[in-house]
C-alpha positions in Angstrom: 68.2 26.6 57.5 64.6 25.7 56.9 63.5 25.8 53.2 60.6 28.1 54.1 63.0 30.9 55.0 64.8 31.0 51.7 64.9 34.1 49.5 65.2 34.1 45.8 66.9 37.2 44.4 66.6 38.3 40.8 68.9 41.0 39.6 68.2 43.1 36.5 70.5 44.1 33.7 71.4 47.5 35.3 72.3 45.7 38.5 75.0 43.7 36.6 76.1 46.2 34.0 79.7 46.5 35.3 82.2 45.0 37.8 81.2 47.7 40.3 77.5 46.6 40.0 78.6 42.9 40.4 80.3 43.9 43.7 77.0 45.6 44.9 75.1 42.4 44.1 77.7 40.3 46.0 77.4 42.5 49.1 73.6 42.3 49.0 73.6 38.5 48.7 76.2 38.0 51.4 74.3 40.4 53.8 71.6 37.7 54.3 72.3 34.0 54.4 68.7 33.3 53.4 69.5 34.8 49.9 70.4 31.4 48.6 69.0 31.4 45.0 70.2 34.1 42.7 68.7 34.8 39.2 70.8 37.1 37.1 70.0 39.0 33.9 72.5 39.8 31.1 74.5 42.9 31.7 72.6 46.0 30.7 73.7 49.5 29.8 76.4 51.3 31.8 75.3 54.6 30.4 72.9 56.1 27.9 75.3 55.5 25.0 76.0 51.9 25.9 74.4 48.8 24.4 72.7 46.0 26.2 74.5 42.6 25.8 71.2 40.9 24.7 70.9 43.4 21.8 74.5 42.7 20.7 73.9 39.0 20.8 70.8 39.4 18.6 72.8 41.5 16.2 75.6 38.9 16.0 73.1 36.1 15.3 71.3 38.0 12.6 74.5 39.0 10.9 75.8 35.4 11.0 72.5 34.1 9.6 73.0 36.2 6.4 76.8 35.5 6.2 77.7 39.0 7.2 80.7 39.9 9.4 79.8 40.0 13.1 83.3 40.3 14.4 83.1 44.0 15.5 79.9 43.4 17.4 81.2 40.2 19.0 84.3 42.1 20.1 82.1 44.4 22.1 80.6 41.4 23.9 84.0 40.0 24.6 85.2 43.3 25.9 82.3 43.6 28.4 82.5 40.1 29.8 86.3 39.7 29.9 86.6 43.2 31.3 84.2 42.4 34.2 85.9 39.0 34.8 89.3 40.8 34.9 88.2 43.6 37.2 86.6 41.2 39.6 89.8 39.1 39.7 88.0 36.0 38.7 88.8 33.0 36.5 85.3 31.9 35.2 86.7 30.4 32.0 84.9 33.0 30.0 87.5 33.1 27.2 86.7 29.5 26.4 82.9 30.1 26.7 83.1 33.1 24.3 85.2 31.1 21.8 82.6 28.4 21.8 79.9 31.1 21.3 81.7 32.5 18.3 81.8 29.1 16.8 78.1 28.7 17.5 77.3 31.9 15.6 79.4 30.6 12.6 77.5 27.3 12.5 74.1 29.0 12.8 72.7 28.8 16.4 69.1 30.0 16.8 68.2 33.5 17.9 66.9 32.1 21.2 70.1 30.3 21.9 72.1 33.4 21.0 70.1 35.7 23.2 70.3 33.3 26.2 74.1 33.5 26.3 74.0 36.9 28.0 72.3 35.5 31.1 74.4 32.3 30.8 77.7 34.1 30.9 76.5 36.5 33.6 75.5 33.5 35.7 78.9 32.0 35.2 80.5 35.1 36.5 78.2 35.5 39.5 78.5 31.9 40.5 82.3 32.2 40.5 82.1 35.5 42.5 79.8 34.0 45.1 81.3 30.5 45.2 77.9 29.2 44.3 76.6 26.2 42.3 75.7 27.1 38.7 72.3 25.6 37.7 71.7 25.7 33.9 68.0 26.4 33.1 68.5 24.4 29.9 68.5 21.3 32.1 65.5 22.0 34.4 63.3 24.8 33.1 60.8 23.7 30.4 59.1 26.3 28.3 55.9 25.2 26.5 54.9 26.0 22.9 52.9 28.9 24.2 56.0 30.6 25.6 55.0 29.9 29.3 56.6 27.7 31.8 55.6 24.0 31.6 54.4 22.4 34.9 57.2 19.8 34.5 59.6 22.6 35.6 58.4 22.5 39.2 59.7 19.1 39.9 62.9 19.4 37.7 64.0 22.7 39.1 62.7 22.0 42.5 65.0 19.0 42.8 68.0 21.1 41.8 67.2 23.7 44.4 66.1 21.3 47.1 69.2 21.6 49.4 68.8 24.8 51.5 72.4 24.7 52.5 73.6 25.3 49.0 73.7 28.7 47.3 72.7 28.4 43.6 72.9 30.8 40.6 70.1 30.1 38.0 70.4 32.4 35.0 67.2 34.1 33.9 65.4 34.5 30.6 65.7 31.0 29.1 65.1 27.3 29.5 64.5 24.5 26.9 61.5 23.3 24.9 60.1 19.8 24.8 62.8 18.8 22.2 65.7 20.0 24.3 66.4 23.2 22.2 67.2 26.4 24.1 64.1 28.6 24.3 63.6 32.1 25.8 60.6 33.4 27.6 58.6 35.8 25.5 58.2 38.8 27.8 59.9 40.0 31.0 62.0 36.8 30.8 64.3 37.2 33.7 61.4 38.4 35.9 59.5 35.2 34.9 62.6 33.1 35.7 62.9 34.6 39.2 59.3 33.9 40.0 59.6 30.3 38.6 62.7 29.7 40.8 60.8 31.1 43.8 57.9 28.8 43.3 60.0 25.7 42.5 62.0 26.3 45.7 58.9 27.1 47.8 60.7 30.3 48.8 59.5 32.5 51.6 60.2 35.7 49.6 61.1 36.7 46.0 63.3 39.8 45.9 63.4 41.6 42.5 66.4 43.9 42.5 66.4 46.7 40.0 67.4 50.4 39.6 64.3 52.0 41.0 63.2 52.5 44.6 60.0 50.4 44.1 56.7 50.7 42.3 55.5 54.3 42.0 52.0 55.5 42.8 51.8 57.5 39.6 53.7 58.0 36.3 56.8 60.1 37.0 56.5 61.7 33.6 53.2 63.3 34.7 53.6 63.6 38.5 56.9 64.9 39.8 58.6 62.6 42.2 55.7 60.3 42.9 55.8 58.3 46.2 56.8 54.6 46.0 54.1 52.2 47.2 55.0 50.5 50.4 52.7 47.5 50.0 50.4 46.5 47.2 48.4 43.4 46.4 48.6 41.2 43.3 45.0 42.3 42.5 46.0 46.0 42.7 49.0 45.4 40.5 46.8 43.7 37.9 44.5 46.8 37.8 47.4 49.3 37.6 49.3 47.2 35.0 46.2 47.0 32.8 45.9 50.8 33.0 49.4 51.4 31.8 51.5 51.5 35.0 55.0 50.3 34.7 55.0 47.2 36.9 56.0 43.6 36.7 54.3 41.9 33.7 51.4 39.6 34.6 53.3 36.5 33.3 56.2 37.4 35.6 54.0 37.4 38.7 51.8 34.4 38.0 54.0 31.7 39.5 54.5 33.5 42.8 51.0 34.8 42.9 49.6 31.3 42.6 51.8 30.1 45.4 51.1 33.2 47.5 54.8 34.1 47.7 55.4 37.8 48.5 57.5 39.9 46.1 59.8 42.7 47.2 60.9 45.2 44.6 64.3 46.6 45.8 66.9 49.0 44.5 70.4 47.6 44.0 71.9 51.0 44.4 70.1 51.7 47.6 69.8 48.3 49.4 68.8 49.8 52.7 65.5 51.2 51.2 62.6 48.9 51.9 61.1 49.0 48.4 57.7 47.8 47.5 56.1 44.6 48.8 53.6 42.8 46.6 51.4 40.5 48.7 48.2 38.5 48.5 46.5 40.5 51.3 47.4 43.9 52.7 48.5 44.1 56.3 46.1 45.8 58.8 48.6 48.7 59.1 48.5 49.3 55.3 44.7 49.2 55.2 44.6 51.7 58.1 47.1 54.2 56.7 46.6 53.9 52.9 43.4 54.8 51.1 44.7 54.1 47.5 47.5 52.1 46.0 48.1 54.3 43.0 46.7 56.3 40.0 47.2 55.1 36.5 45.7 55.6 33.1 45.9 55.6 29.3 44.8 58.1 26.7 44.3 55.5 24.0 40.6 54.6 24.2 37.5 55.4 22.1 33.9 55.5 23.3 30.6 54.6 21.7 27.4 55.7 23.4 24.0 54.4 22.4 20.7 56.0 23.8 17.3 54.5 23.4 14.0 55.0 25.2 13.0 51.9 27.2 16.3 50.2 26.4 16.1 48.3 29.7 13.0 46.5 28.4 14.6 45.1 25.3 15.9 41.7 26.2 19.4 41.1 24.7 20.1 44.8 23.8 23.6 44.8 25.2 24.2 41.3 23.9 23.4 42.5 20.4 25.6 45.5 20.8 28.6 43.4 21.9 27.8 41.0 19.0 28.4 43.9 16.6 31.8 44.5 18.2 32.6 40.7 18.0 31.5 40.6 14.4 34.1 43.3 13.7 36.9 41.8 15.7 36.8 44.5 18.4 37.1 43.8 22.1 35.4 46.0 24.7 37.2 47.3 27.8 34.4 48.8 29.9 30.6 49.0 29.6 29.1 51.7 31.9 25.3 52.1 31.5 22.2 53.8 32.7 18.5 53.0 32.3 18.2 54.3 28.7 21.8 54.5 27.5 24.9 52.4 27.4 28.5 53.1 26.5 31.3 50.8 25.4 34.9 51.7 25.8 37.2 50.2 23.1 40.8 50.4 22.0 41.1 53.5 19.8 43.6 52.0 17.4 41.4 49.0 16.8 38.5 51.3 15.9 40.4 53.7 13.6 39.8 51.9 10.3 36.4 50.3 11.2 34.6 53.1 13.0 32.1 53.9 10.2 31.4 50.3 9.5 30.8 49.5 13.2 28.5 52.6 13.7 26.5 51.7 10.7 26.0 48.1 11.9 24.9 49.4 15.3 22.3 51.7 13.7 20.9 48.7 11.7 20.9 46.3 14.5 19.8 48.4 17.5 17.9 51.3 15.9 19.1 53.7 18.7 17.5 57.2 19.3 21.0 58.6 19.5 24.5 57.3 18.7 27.6 59.2 19.7 31.2 58.2 18.8 34.2 59.8 20.6 37.3 58.7 18.8 39.7 59.7 21.6 39.1 59.4 25.4 41.5 59.0 28.3 40.7 56.7 31.2 42.2 57.3 34.7 41.9 54.6 37.3 42.2 55.1 41.1 43.1 51.7 42.5 43.1 50.5 46.1 42.0 47.5 48.1 41.1 49.8 51.0 38.7 52.0 49.0 35.7 49.8 49.9 36.4 50.3 53.6 36.9 54.1 53.4 34.2 56.7 53.4 34.5 59.6 50.9 36.9 58.2 48.3 34.7 59.1 45.3 33.9 62.5 46.8 37.6 63.2 47.1 38.3 62.1 43.5 35.6 64.2 41.9 36.3 67.2 44.1 39.9 67.1 43.0 38.9 66.9 39.3 36.4 69.8 39.8 39.1 72.0 41.4 41.4 71.2 38.4 38.5 72.2 36.0 38.6 68.7 34.4 35.3 67.6 32.9 34.4 63.9 33.5 32.9 62.1 30.5 32.2 58.8 32.2 32.4 57.0 35.5 32.8 53.3 36.1 33.4 51.2 39.2 33.9 47.5 39.3 31.8 45.3 41.6 34.9 44.5 43.6 35.2 48.2 44.5 38.9 47.9 43.8 39.0 50.9 41.5 37.2 53.9 40.3 37.6 54.8 36.6 36.9 58.2 35.1 36.9 59.1 31.4 38.3 62.6 30.4 39.4 64.3 27.3 42.9 63.4 26.3 44.1 67.0 26.8 42.8 66.8 30.4 44.5 63.5 31.1 47.8 64.9 32.7 45.9 67.4 34.8 43.4 64.7 36.0 46.2 62.3 37.1 48.0 65.1 39.0 44.8 66.3 40.6 43.8 62.8 41.8 47.3 62.0 43.0 47.5 65.3 44.9 44.2 64.6 46.6 45.5 61.4 48.3 49.2 62.0 48.7 50.3 65.1 50.7 
């Protein structure tokens, strides 16, 4: 088997919540011999009333750190792991591993070490079930002081995954720091680990298995049953994620994006579904058949609008405006402008306690003819690589908003023509998202 054909599979907590789910994972892996590197999460919730293993581990560590009794919580962890081991008919030596973990809590292991054991034990189970080699990230994944993967990892982990004939299980979420202490990734840890393994192994594909059919074109809390995206680019994902869409975290995609390795979001409970492919460049078929990737937004912005006659002739006007924001520790998100006015969109929460101070400083510094502050505004982004090649996208957006009787407060489009952003009143936000989505998706 050529290394370039290998697939890295990351399985989320819901995919490994029970023995039944472990069997589903086994069937998926065995269905394709190219799936030779497996990255498991800790077991998640079996139902709404259940607890995640990682949460229980944190509770045990905290209780032990203040000399409180953690035996009841630890018993839940034992029950989950030993129950899965028993139901699968395995002997993964988990009883001894759990006894060692109990001793570790008693002697004061760190929170990172404690939290990592969910993935570690899950990996031990999965390696036994698949007859695969267990690769401990504590030996070959280095996490820097900034919480990101250290470049040293590519050679260390790459060497452990070099043999394409071997199937390996590499637990997600953790590695080690420069001193050899176990360290966890800060956000989306198992997703990061899957992407790291894919890059280190120069994989052909990174499959991220979860409990959803793929990435959705709109928020399902607003749009009923939104369509999953078939194919989307890293750039589109970046835009949608920034505007609040629930997608892979930026840090989790960086290793595979940089190496141009495609990602496939798949559903463990429906493995025949194609899911969503995240790629560097859209296929010609996708460009031909898809005008937009999705619609996303947030109702958590504020807007400052400054009007001044002959503003365009004042050298440094916008520079001084942004200097006021910098002086007050406020970052701006967007800056749409016209010949005699300019607006800055900022985070509403950051402005709450400083609004009057900022506005007073703008008046002193810029002496505007008019100054308007809107404390709450929602932004809706229509995102798509194909928008720059299609005629009438903007017309379709604004016709839909007009039909829904949504008043547009601002319009902004990036130079890349990757998105169109409209600002609306927060009360109009759900109607705006539904209207735009409905205009593009039958």
